[in-house]
N, C-alpha and C positions, 0 to 999 in steps of 0.2 A: 492224268493218263486219259489221251485220245483214242480213238481206235477209229477205223475206217471201215464200213462195208463196203467189200469189194466186187461184190456181183449183185447187180440190181434185177429184179428177178419181182415180178407180179405174186401178191400175196395177202389174202386175210387181214393175215397177223401184221401191224404199222408200227407195233412197239419195240421195246426191246429184245434180248434171247428172253424165252419165257418158261421152255420147256413144257409145252402144252398148259400154264396157268393161265393164258389170257381169255381161255373158252375156246380158242380157236380146235377142229377137231386134229387131231397130231397130223393125221393124212391128209391134210391141206395144208400143212407147214413145208418148206422148201429147205430139206438138207443143205442143199446145192450153193447157197447163199453164203457166203463165210465171213469170217470177223477175222484182223489181224492185227496180234501184239506184236512188236519183234518180229523176231523170227519164228513165233507159234501162230497156229491157226486153228480156229475153231468155229462147229457148224454152226448156224444161226441162233436155231430154236437147242443147242447142246446143253444139257445141264453143268455141265462144266465153262460155259464162254459166260464171261464180266456181261453184268446187267448193267445198262446205262439208261443215263437220263436223256431227256429231251436233245443235249446238246451235245451225246454222244463222249458223255463221261461216265467212269464206271460209277458205280453205287456199293459196290462190294469190296469187302476187303482183303478176299479171294480173287484177282483177277488176274492170273495165269494159269492158262488150261492144261492140259496134257498134249502132247504131239503122239499120236497115234496115225497110223503103226511107230513103233522105235525100230529102229536100226542099229545094229551095231555091226565092228570091225573084229572078227574073231582071226589072229592072228598066231602061226607054228613054226618056229626054227628048228631044225632038224642037227642046227650046227652047221650044216651048209647052205642052205636054200631056206628063204623066209616065204612062205605062204600068205596071203592077204584073201579073206572073204568077206564079203556085206551078205550080212542077215537082216532081214524083216520080219518084228515079231508083232501079230494083233495084238487087240486087246481082249482076243479069249488067250494068249498064252500057246498061239502055236506059230513056229518058226520055221522058215524055208532060206533058202539061199537064194541071192539072185547071181543072172547069169550063166545060170545052169540047166541043162535040158531036163525036163521031165518036173514032177509035182509035189516028190515028196516034202512031207514035213516032219517036221519034228515036236514034242515038247518042248516050251522053253528049258523046263528043269532037266531034259534028259542031255542036255548040249554038253554040260561040264563035263557027263559021265562019257558019251560017246566021243565026243573032241577032248580028251583029256591031254593034259601038255600043253595047251594052246589058251593065248588070253583073249578076254572079249572086251573092249571099249563102244560105250554107248556115245554115239555118234550125236553131236548137238546139230548139224545139219540133215535134211534129209536128201536122198541122192537130186543130182540136177541141181539143190538150192548153191547159191553164192553168193559173196557181197562183192555189189558193183565195184569195181576198178581196187580190187583188192586180189592179188595173186595168193593161193596156196596150194600145196602139193595134194596129188591125188593117191599117193601111198607114203607109207612111213619110210621107206627109204631114205637114206640118207642124201642120195644122190639125186633125189626127187625134188627137193628145195630148192628155188622158191617157188615151184611147181608153175602153175598160168592160172589165166581168167580164161571162164570159158567164152564170154561177151564176145559175139562177131558183129555187133550191130554198126552200121556206118559213122554214128557219133564215137563210139570206142575207137574204131581204128583211126579214124580223123585226129581224135584228142591225140594218142599214141605219135601218129607221123608228124605233128606241130612240133611236139615234145622234145622228138628225135631232133626235129629242126636246132629247136632253141639249142639243145646240149650239145651239138656237133657245133654250131657256134660257139658256144664256149670253150671249145675242148681248142678250137684253132686260137683263141684267143689266148689261152693258158698256153700253150705250146710257144705262142710268140713270147710271152713273158718271159717261156723257162729258158727260152735262146739268149735272153740277156741277160739274167739274174739265175745263175745255174741252179737246180733245185734239191739242194742238200741241205739239210738239216741246219748247219754253220749260217743258212742264207735262209732259213726260215724267218726271220723276224724285218727282215726288210717290206720296205713298203714306199706305195708312191701312188702317183696318181692312177695307172693304167692297173693297176693291182685294185686298189679302190672301187675302180668301176667294174670290175671282173666280179668281186665281193658283193656287191650291190646287185648285180643282174642276176647271178648265180641266186641269192638269196629272196628274190622276188621270184625266182622261179620255182624255189620250194616251195614259198608261201602260197602260189599259184596251183600247186598242185596240193598241196595240201587242201585248199579249199575246197575244189572239187572235188576231190575225194569224201568228203564229207558232205558234202550236197549231196552229191551220188547216193550216201547212206544214211541221211535222214537228217544232218545235222544244218541249218543252212541260216542259223539268224544270227549265231555268237562265232566271232572271228578272234584272232590273236593266238600267241602264241600259249597261253594257257587252254585254248581249243587244242588247236594242231597238234598241243604234248599229248593228246588221248589217242593219235594215230600209233606212237610210239609202242604201246605194250599191241595194241592192234594189230597190226603189221609188225611186230617183233623187227622195228625197224634198227635195234641196237643193236642185233647179231649180222646185220652184212658187213662183209669186209671186202674192201677193194683191193685190188693191186694192179700199181702202174707200171705197167710193161718196159715199156719207154725211158725208166728212170728204175732200173733193179735195186739199187744201193738203197733206195726207202724201204721201210717197213711196209707191211700192209697197212690201210686206213679203213676205221667203222667211225665214220663220220657222227652216228648218231649214239654212237655207246653211252650210258649215262643220263641219255635223255628222258624225263620223268614228266606226268604231270601234276599239277603242283602249282604251290606258288613260286619259285623258283625254277619255272620252265624254259626262261630265258636263259639264266645263271646257268644252269644245268647244257647248254647246249656254246661253248666259247665262240664259236664263229660266228654265230647267228646273234648271241652279244655284242660280238663285234661289228656287227653290221648293222645293229641298232645306233651304237654308241657314233659310228661313221656318218650314219644316213644323218643324224639331228644336228651331229655337233662337228663335224668336220674340222674346225680349226683345233680345238681341246684333242680331240679323237683321233686324229689324221693317224697318227702309228699305230694304231689298232689294224690297221689295213693291210696287214702282213700277208707275205705269199703263202706261209701256211694258212691262216683263215679263208683267204681266196680258194686255195688248192682243196681245204674239208669241202665248202659250202658247192664247188665243183661235183666234187664228186658225191654229194648229198644230194643234190640234184638226179645224177645218176641212179643212186642205190633208189630215190622217189620212184623212177621211172620200173626197176627191176623190180618194187614190191606188189607196184603194180601188174604186171604184163609176164612176170616170171621170165623162165626162160626162152618165151616167145618174143623181149626185146635181150635179156642175155645172151651174148656168146659164148659157145664152148668149145671145148677141145685146140685142136688149131687154131680154129676160127679167134678164140677167145686171148689164144696165148700173143697172137699177133695186134690184138685189138690195144688202142692207147689205155683203156680200162680193161679189167681182167673183174668179173665177180670171183672170188674165191672165198668167202664165206655165207652161208645163208641160213638162217631159224630153223631152230630144231621145232619141227611143229608136234604137240599132243597129237597123240593118234584118234581124241576123242574129236580133235577143231579139223580134220583134212577135209579136203570135197572129195564128192563121189559122183562119180557120172551118172547120168540120169535126164530126163526132161528138164531143160533148162528155166530155171525160175530163179530170179534176184529176189536175196531179201535185205533190209535195213540194218546194218551192224548198230548205230544207234537207234535202238527200239524209243517208242514216243512222237516219231514222223509220220504224217501219212504223204501217200505217195503225189498228193496235188500240192504238195508243199516242195518239193522239189522244184530249183527252177530250171525252164530250159535251157537250153543252148543256145537257143536262139535269141534269148531273152538277158539283159544285161546283169549279171547276179552281186 
């Protein structure tokens, strides 16, 4: 496991986190300097911080520190209205509610008594923390999902714009095919060259989305379906469901339903397996380039964008009802895993990678 020092400051202590054992007076240490492990941060001289060797590797068996302060979501429903509160609990056991005026504090053991009937959920992310290119809701209300991603950087906006252009181009080709082959279950096994080309185009777009999401979250060395499938639980891709408003006789489609990491990651996604077969052996596997597989692949590309940009990409209400694809099913996120408003700070979903390992968008991946 590698760690990375994020803040460079002049200090007499040149070694690993030492809690004062290096002989330098504690007053001379720089507590502002932090070490990062996944989504956790530890002071440079904290006794809970991991000890590192000269190459930055942990030399302790206990290498995960404690994230302090702790943040909790407290919820209460009176049968009609849902109340959600964010609480900060410091290492001394004092609790205060965020986002309200005043400086009143509680002892953490008082909360259960003073707020009887409410539920408390320990948050995995601090206010403002988020995973790059992964949308999540800011509330446990069902209508809040898929949420959004707070990143407003030019790189993020440009990626969204380019991906939207690719999706619309694929929808145009799909619409053209469906004017020739009526999109109904009875015709789902129809195949042909245009359908094969769309299947390949859509699947390579899904791959591009997966690759760049993983790169933004620290996974830059390993590619392929086994790696991409790790995004299925990370983004709850299997819970996304799409309705085709222009073809209302078709049932809603969940393109990633059943996709799981592991040895069968390709086989568990039939339309992606068909793409691999057709791409590598067209003569034998040409019949696998079916209308159904191409349709699922294009919808899969749409879902990847919804899972990254949330409601900022997917259309709602009347606009959604007029769209070619309408998002009608989104993940149910545990209360512990939602985003919370605060000063923005991206963290890597896949721990073990450092920021300097993430490729620039100006360089080839």
